[in-house]
N, C-alpha and C positions, 0 to 999 in steps of 0.2 A: 228204461224204455217205457214208453208214453205211447197212447194207442197209434198214434200219429209215425212215431218211428218203427211200432211193429207192422204197422202198411207196408211202410218203404222197405223193410227186411223182404217182407214178402214178393213186392214188384220186382226187389232187386234178383233175388231168387225166381221169381217166372223169367226175368230177361235173360237171366243163366241158363236154363232149364232149354236141352233139346226139345220137350215136348212141353209147353208150357198147360197145357190142358190137362196134363196128369197129376193128380195130386201126389203121386206119389216120388216122382220125380221132383215138384217142386219142394216137398216135403226135405229130400236128400238137399239138393242146396241152400235149402232156409237154415237145418243143420250145419250144415257147412260154416255158411255165413255168418250164424248165432254161436257157433265153437270159438268165433275170432273174436269173438268181444268181451268186456269185462264181463266177470262172474253175475257184478251186479246187476248187470245187464238181461244176463239170460235169466235167470231169478226172476227177473222183474220182466222177461217176456212170459213166463209161463204164466203168470197171473192175467196178462193182457190176453192170450191166449183163450183159457177159460173162461173170463170176461164174456170174450165174442162168443165161445158155444156157450155158454149160457146165454146169453142176449138173444140167439139164436132158435131157445128153446122153445118153436111156438108150434102147436099145432096142425094150422096149414102148415106150415116147413114140412112137419113132419108127414102130414097127407101127400105131397108135391114128393117128398121125399118115396113114400109107400109107393107111390103110383111108378117113378121114375126106375124103381129098384123092382119090382115087382115081388113089396112086404118089405118092412123093415122094423126090426127088433128094435129097444132099445139101443143097443151097441149099434147095431146098425146106421140108428139116424143119427150117434154121435159120429162115424165113420163118414156118415153125406155131408155132415155141418164140418167136418177135417175136410173131407173135400171141398166145399163151397171156401172156405176161406183159404185154399191154395188158388182159390180164381182168383184173388185179389180183393179188393175195396169195394169199388165198382161194382163186380158182378157180388158179393156179400150185402152188400146194403139194400142193390134194386131185389136184390130175390127174397130175401128177408121180410123186407116191405111189400113184396110182393109175389108170392111163393110160385103163381101161375104164369110170371114173366120167364123161369125155368126154361120154358118152353120153346122161349127165342133164342137163346144161346144155341149156336152152332156146334158147340162141343157136346152137347145134349140132344141134336138131333141127330150128330152120327152115333153118340151111346143108344139113343132109341133104335136105329136103323140098325147097329150092330150087334145089339142087346146084351151092351156094357153097363156094369153097374157104376153109379156114382161113388165112391167112397173113395177115404184119403186117408188111413186108418194111422197111418206114420205121420201124418201132417200134425195129431196129436200128440207126436213125442218129440218133437221138435225140439223144446226145451230141456227136456230130460234127458238127450240122447249129444246135445248141444254141449251139456254140463260136464257129461260122464267124458266126453271129446276132452275139454279143456281140463278138466281136471282131474280126468283119473276116479274120480266119487260121483256117487248119487248127488243128486241135487239136496236141499236141507229138507228134514223129514215132515215137519208140519207149515208147508206153504198158508197161504193165507185164504180162506175159504170167500167162494164166491157166492152172494146170495142166486141163487134160481127162483126166475117168476112163477108162477103159477100157469096152467094149459088152459084153454080158454074153453070154457065148459060149453061154447054153440058151436063148436068142431067133435064135441065127445058123440062121437058115431064111429057106426064098422065101417073103416076104412075100406071094405070089400064089397061097399052097396056099390054099386058102380053108377047108378044114376044122382045119387048124391054126391060123389065124388068129380062127375062132369058138370053139374049144376056149380060146383065151389072153383074147381080148377079145371075149364073149360079146355084152353089150350092146351095144356100137359095132356090132358085127359085125352085129345084129339091127336098126340104124337104115338101116343102107348094106350091104342086100342086093344079089348078084352080080348 
């Protein structure tokens, strides 16, 4: 499974999901779809998934997650990126390129109004769960490693600095006022 096929899987899962804005619902559908694929594809899907998680590990995106979720630990940032992947390729690529664009998404506007966090922990386990479902066994113990990019030092500031966050992510900060 390559990146294009992975995104097709996510779109198919979103199409089948009762609520495609809910990362957990999309994760369940993606797991079911992936479990019906050959084992080699399931293993390859995990590589693609974690590549996307690694590619989206940026300080600006972390800052956006911090604003949207009222704080964001290391694990919380992983879960946020799981949610972001569940939103599909177009949203993922747009928000990774411009984290402030998160504020333009209706799902985020609704979440902000309702005080709902943007997290999709289950999305990170779709390949694992699909493998167990398809084979009854855990995936191979030594998956390929994914290089992780370094974080941008120009964004190395206290994310609790409201003025700096507002300057750097003005639309998102307006959506989530202090």
